[in-house]
N, CA, C and O atoms as CSV, one atom per row, in Angstrom:
chain,resi,resn,atom,element,x,y,z
A,1,MET,N,N,-13.240,-11.974,2.404
A,1,MET,CA,C,-12.327,-10.870,2.406
A,1,MET,C,C,-11.796,-10.569,0.998
A,1,MET,O,O,-10.834,-9.818,0.838
A,2,GLN,N,N,-12.423,-11.152,0.001
A,2,GLN,CA,C,-11.996,-10.856,-1.356
A,2,GLN,C,C,-12.334,-9.413,-1.699
A,2,GLN,O,O,-13.264,-8.831,-1.141
A,3,ASN,N,N,-11.586,-8.859,-2.600
A,3,ASN,CA,C,-11.767,-7.484,-3.075
A,3,ASN,C,C,-11.405,-6.422,-2.048
A,3,ASN,O,O,-11.665,-5.240,-2.271
A,4,ILE,N,N,-10.803,-6.822,-0.913
A,4,ILE,CA,C,-10.325,-5.859,0.079
A,4,ILE,C,C,-8.804,-5.866,0.042
A,4,ILE,O,O,-8.179,-6.907,0.242
A,5,LEU,N,N,-8.219,-4.729,-0.210
A,5,LEU,CA,C,-6.774,-4.575,-0.189
A,5,LEU,C,C,-6.377,-4.035,1.173
A,5,LEU,O,O,-6.797,-2.944,1.558
A,6,PHE,N,N,-5.575,-4.791,1.900
A,6,PHE,CA,C,-5.048,-4.354,3.191
A,6,PHE,C,C,-3.665,-3.780,2.931
A,6,PHE,O,O,-2.806,-4.459,2.369
A,7,LEU,N,N,-3.446,-2.543,3.332
A,7,LEU,CA,C,-2.260,-1.798,2.942
A,7,LEU,C,C,-1.561,-1.184,4.142
A,7,LEU,O,O,-2.206,-0.713,5.078
A,8,ASP,N,N,-0.232,-1.195,4.105
A,8,ASP,CA,C,0.564,-0.484,5.100
A,8,ASP,C,C,1.823,0.016,4.417
A,8,ASP,O,O,2.511,-0.739,3.731
A,9,ILE,N,N,2.121,1.289,4.609
A,9,ILE,CA,C,3.313,1.891,4.019
A,9,ILE,C,C,4.219,2.356,5.148
A,9,ILE,O,O,3.795,3.079,6.050
A,10,GLU,N,N,5.467,1.929,5.082
A,10,GLU,CA,C,6.466,2.336,6.062
A,10,GLU,C,C,7.432,3.302,5.395
A,10,GLU,O,O,7.902,3.052,4.285
A,11,THR,N,N,7.725,4.397,6.068
A,11,THR,CA,C,8.672,5.370,5.532
A,11,THR,C,C,9.804,5.590,6.522
A,11,THR,O,O,9.625,5.474,7.734
A,12,ASN,N,N,10.961,5.908,5.984
A,12,ASN,CA,C,12.117,6.259,6.796
A,12,ASN,C,C,12.550,7.656,6.382
A,12,ASN,O,O,13.189,7.815,5.341
A,13,PRO,N,N,12.218,8.671,7.171
A,13,PRO,CA,C,12.540,10.044,6.792
A,13,PRO,C,C,14.035,10.303,6.612
A,13,PRO,O,O,14.425,11.141,5.798
A,14,LYS,N,N,14.867,9.596,7.359
A,14,LYS,CA,C,16.315,9.814,7.254
A,14,LYS,C,C,16.851,9.361,5.906
A,14,LYS,O,O,17.607,10.084,5.257
A,15,SER,N,N,16.457,8.163,5.485
A,15,SER,CA,C,16.965,7.630,4.214
A,15,SER,C,C,16.000,7.907,3.057
A,15,SER,O,O,16.318,7.651,1.896
A,16,LYS,N,N,14.820,8.434,3.391
A,16,LYS,CA,C,13.768,8.704,2.402
A,16,LYS,C,C,13.320,7.444,1.661
A,16,LYS,O,O,12.816,7.524,0.541
A,17,SER,N,N,13.504,6.286,2.290
A,17,SER,CA,C,13.052,5.041,1.669
A,17,SER,C,C,11.604,4.771,2.057
A,17,SER,O,O,11.137,5.171,3.123
A,18,VAL,N,N,10.919,4.087,1.167
A,18,VAL,CA,C,9.512,3.736,1.370
A,18,VAL,C,C,9.369,2.248,1.112
A,18,VAL,O,O,9.923,1.725,0.145
A,19,ASP,N,N,8.627,1.566,1.973
A,19,ASP,CA,C,8.397,0.138,1.838
A,19,ASP,C,C,6.893,-0.093,1.833
A,19,ASP,O,O,6.184,0.354,2.734
A,20,TYR,N,N,6.412,-0.796,0.809
A,20,TYR,CA,C,4.981,-1.054,0.649
A,20,TYR,C,C,4.666,-2.492,1.055
A,20,TYR,O,O,5.288,-3.436,0.568
A,21,GLY,N,N,3.706,-2.643,1.939
A,21,GLY,CA,C,3.237,-3.956,2.334
A,21,GLY,C,C,1.742,-4.031,2.091
A,21,GLY,O,O,1.008,-3.086,2.379
A,22,ALA,N,N,1.293,-5.164,1.557
A,22,ALA,CA,C,-0.135,-5.310,1.282
A,22,ALA,C,C,-0.514,-6.779,1.220
A,22,ALA,O,O,0.321,-7.652,0.985
A,23,VAL,N,N,-1.801,-7.025,1.439
A,23,VAL,CA,C,-2.402,-8.343,1.274
A,23,VAL,C,C,-3.654,-8.137,0.442
A,23,VAL,O,O,-4.465,-7.255,0.726
A,24,PHE,N,N,-3.804,-8.968,-0.599
A,24,PHE,CA,C,-4.967,-8.844,-1.476
A,24,PHE,C,C,-5.285,-10.200,-2.089
A,24,PHE,O,O,-4.431,-10.826,-2.717
A,25,ASN,N,N,-6.517,-10.644,-1.901
A,25,ASN,CA,C,-6.990,-11.921,-2.461
A,25,ASN,C,C,-6.028,-13.077,-2.184
A,25,ASN,O,O,-5.733,-13.877,-3.071
A,26,GLY,N,N,-5.550,-13.154,-0.955
A,26,GLY,CA,C,-4.693,-14.261,-0.541
A,26,GLY,C,C,-3.233,-14.124,-0.943
A,26,GLY,O,O,-2.445,-15.037,-0.695
A,27,LYS,N,N,-2.850,-13.014,-1.553
A,27,LYS,CA,C,-1.460,-12.792,-1.963
A,27,LYS,C,C,-0.851,-11.707,-1.094
A,27,LYS,O,O,-1.538,-10.781,-0.663
A,28,GLU,N,N,0.460,-11.831,-0.840
A,28,GLU,CA,C,1.165,-10.841,-0.039
A,28,GLU,C,C,2.158,-10.067,-0.891
A,28,GLU,O,O,2.725,-10.596,-1.847
A,29,LEU,N,N,2.356,-8.824,-0.534
A,29,LEU,CA,C,3.290,-7.947,-1.231
A,29,LEU,C,C,4.177,-7.265,-0.200
A,29,LEU,O,O,3.692,-6.779,0.822
A,30,HIS,N,N,5.465,-7.230,-0.467
A,30,HIS,CA,C,6.414,-6.514,0.375
A,30,HIS,C,C,7.523,-6.030,-0.546
A,30,HIS,O,O,8.480,-6.755,-0.817
A,31,GLU,N,N,7.383,-4.788,-1.027
A,31,GLU,CA,C,8.304,-4.265,-2.029
A,31,GLU,C,C,8.556,-2.780,-1.824
A,31,GLU,O,O,7.872,-2.116,-1.046
A,32,ARG,N,N,9.539,-2.283,-2.529
A,32,ARG,CA,C,9.813,-0.843,-2.548
A,32,ARG,C,C,9.346,-0.228,-3.858
A,32,ARG,O,O,9.396,0.990,-4.029
A,33,ASN,N,N,8.899,-1.056,-4.768
A,33,ASN,CA,C,8.398,-0.618,-6.069
A,33,ASN,C,C,6.868,-0.620,-6.020
A,33,ASN,O,O,6.270,-1.517,-5.427
A,34,THR,N,N,6.237,0.373,-6.636
A,34,THR,CA,C,4.776,0.485,-6.552
A,34,THR,C,C,4.025,-0.243,-7.667
A,34,THR,O,O,2.794,-0.260,-7.655
A,35,GLY,N,N,4.724,-0.840,-8.625
A,35,GLY,CA,C,4.062,-1.446,-9.783
A,35,GLY,C,C,2.945,-2.411,-9.440
A,35,GLY,O,O,1.814,-2.226,-9.888
A,36,LYS,N,N,3.235,-3.428,-8.660
A,36,LYS,CA,C,2.232,-4.433,-8.288
A,36,LYS,C,C,1.145,-3.809,-7.406
A,36,LYS,O,O,-0.039,-4.107,-7.562
A,37,LEU,N,N,1.559,-2.949,-6.490
A,37,LEU,CA,C,0.597,-2.292,-5.612
A,37,LEU,C,C,-0.398,-1.464,-6.408
A,37,LEU,O,O,-1.592,-1.482,-6.111
A,38,GLU,N,N,0.070,-0.744,-7.408
A,38,GLU,CA,C,-0.826,0.057,-8.243
A,38,GLU,C,C,-1.859,-0.817,-8.943
A,38,GLU,O,O,-3.021,-0.430,-9.060
A,39,GLN,N,N,-1.447,-1.983,-9.406
A,39,GLN,CA,C,-2.371,-2.914,-10.049
A,39,GLN,C,C,-3.429,-3.394,-9.058
A,39,GLN,O,O,-4.616,-3.438,-9.380
A,40,TRP,N,N,-2.994,-3.750,-7.856
A,40,TRP,CA,C,-3.933,-4.209,-6.834
A,40,TRP,C,C,-4.917,-3.106,-6.457
A,40,TRP,O,O,-6.097,-3.386,-6.245
A,41,ILE,N,N,-4.458,-1.863,-6.370
A,41,ILE,CA,C,-5.349,-0.752,-6.040
A,41,ILE,C,C,-6.447,-0.633,-7.089
A,41,ILE,O,O,-7.605,-0.388,-6.749
A,42,LYS,N,N,-6.098,-0.804,-8.349
A,42,LYS,CA,C,-7.088,-0.735,-9.427
A,42,LYS,C,C,-8.113,-1.861,-9.344
A,42,LYS,O,O,-9.279,-1.668,-9.687
A,43,GLU,N,N,-7.680,-3.038,-8.890
A,43,GLU,CA,C,-8.554,-4.212,-8.830
A,43,GLU,C,C,-9.418,-4.244,-7.570
A,43,GLU,O,O,-10.488,-4.851,-7.572
A,44,ALA,N,N,-8.969,-3.602,-6.502
A,44,ALA,CA,C,-9.659,-3.691,-5.210
A,44,ALA,C,C,-10.950,-2.888,-5.199
A,44,ALA,O,O,-11.037,-1.802,-5.772
A,45,LYS,N,N,-11.934,-3.442,-4.541
A,45,LYS,CA,C,-13.189,-2.725,-4.332
A,45,LYS,C,C,-13.071,-1.824,-3.098
A,45,LYS,O,O,-13.629,-0.728,-3.057
A,46,TYR,N,N,-12.337,-2.308,-2.101
A,46,TYR,CA,C,-12.129,-1.573,-0.860
A,46,TYR,C,C,-10.649,-1.586,-0.509
A,46,TYR,O,O,-9.934,-2.537,-0.823
A,47,ILE,N,N,-10.196,-0.515,0.148
A,47,ILE,CA,C,-8.826,-0.440,0.649
A,47,ILE,C,C,-8.894,-0.165,2.138
A,47,ILE,O,O,-9.595,0.744,2.584
A,48,CYS,N,N,-8.165,-0.955,2.898
A,48,CYS,CA,C,-8.182,-0.864,4.351
A,48,CYS,C,C,-6.743,-0.773,4.851
A,48,CYS,O,O,-5.857,-1.455,4.337
A,49,GLY,N,N,-6.518,0.060,5.843
A,49,GLY,CA,C,-5.170,0.141,6.390
A,49,GLY,C,C,-5.122,0.945,7.671
A,49,GLY,O,O,-6.014,1.737,7.974
A,50,HIS,N,N,-4.064,0.720,8.406
A,50,HIS,CA,C,-3.805,1.457,9.627
A,50,HIS,C,C,-3.266,2.835,9.243
A,50,HIS,O,O,-2.260,2.929,8.539
A,51,ASN,N,N,-3.912,3.884,9.691
A,51,ASN,CA,C,-3.488,5.260,9.428
A,51,ASN,C,C,-3.439,5.575,7.930
A,51,ASN,O,O,-2.588,6.340,7.476
A,52,ILE,N,N,-4.344,4.989,7.186
A,52,ILE,CA,C,-4.342,5.130,5.722
A,52,ILE,C,C,-4.658,6.561,5.274
A,52,ILE,O,O,-4.101,7.027,4.280
A,53,ILE,N,N,-5.526,7.254,5.977
A,53,ILE,CA,C,-5.928,8.593,5.552
A,53,ILE,C,C,-4.844,9.632,5.838
A,53,ILE,O,O,-4.546,10.469,4.986
A,54,LYS,N,N,-4.261,9.581,7.019
A,54,LYS,CA,C,-3.263,10.592,7.388
A,54,LYS,C,C,-1.860,10.265,6.873
A,54,LYS,O,O,-1.043,11.173,6.717
A,55,HIS,N,N,-1.566,9.016,6.612
A,55,HIS,CA,C,-0.198,8.668,6.219
A,55,HIS,C,C,-0.093,8.017,4.845
A,55,HIS,O,O,0.601,8.531,3.968
A,56,ASP,N,N,-0.773,6.898,4.653
A,56,ASP,CA,C,-0.569,6.094,3.441
A,56,ASP,C,C,-1.022,6.779,2.166
A,56,ASP,O,O,-0.282,6.780,1.183
A,57,ILE,N,N,-2.217,7.364,2.148
A,57,ILE,CA,C,-2.710,8.025,0.939
A,57,ILE,C,C,-1.822,9.216,0.565
A,57,ILE,O,O,-1.457,9.344,-0.604
A,58,PRO,N,N,-1.460,10.095,1.512
A,58,PRO,CA,C,-0.541,11.177,1.139
A,58,PRO,C,C,0.805,10.662,0.602
A,58,PRO,O,O,1.383,11.258,-0.307
A,59,GLU,N,N,1.289,9.567,1.164
A,59,GLU,CA,C,2.556,8.996,0.692
A,59,GLU,C,C,2.410,8.460,-0.725
A,59,GLU,O,O,3.316,8.628,-1.542
A,60,LEU,N,N,1.285,7.817,-1.032
A,60,LEU,CA,C,1.050,7.321,-2.377
A,60,LEU,C,C,0.915,8.463,-3.377
A,60,LEU,O,O,1.353,8.340,-4.521
A,61,LYS,N,N,0.323,9.557,-2.963
A,61,LYS,CA,C,0.180,10.709,-3.853
A,61,LYS,C,C,1.532,11.279,-4.262
A,61,LYS,O,O,1.662,11.837,-5.352
A,62,LYS,N,N,2.536,11.148,-3.406
A,62,LYS,CA,C,3.877,11.627,-3.729
A,62,LYS,C,C,4.484,10.872,-4.897
A,62,LYS,O,O,5.279,11.418,-5.661
A,63,THR,N,N,4.097,9.596,-5.028
A,63,THR,CA,C,4.651,8.780,-6.117
A,63,THR,C,C,3.725,8.835,-7.281
A,63,THR,O,O,3.993,8.219,-8.313
């Protein structure tokens, strides 16, 4: 499962907060800052996630 970034983004429309969760190469991420996530996206060969096309990618494009 190396080189696969598993991603999930949670949003709260009321507070406009965004929470990023990911697993990559045995490491876990749970943050509101995109810095580490952006690095992992660059390193990953594949990105996998629940509802990634309709939700997560558009949310990432906003940032």
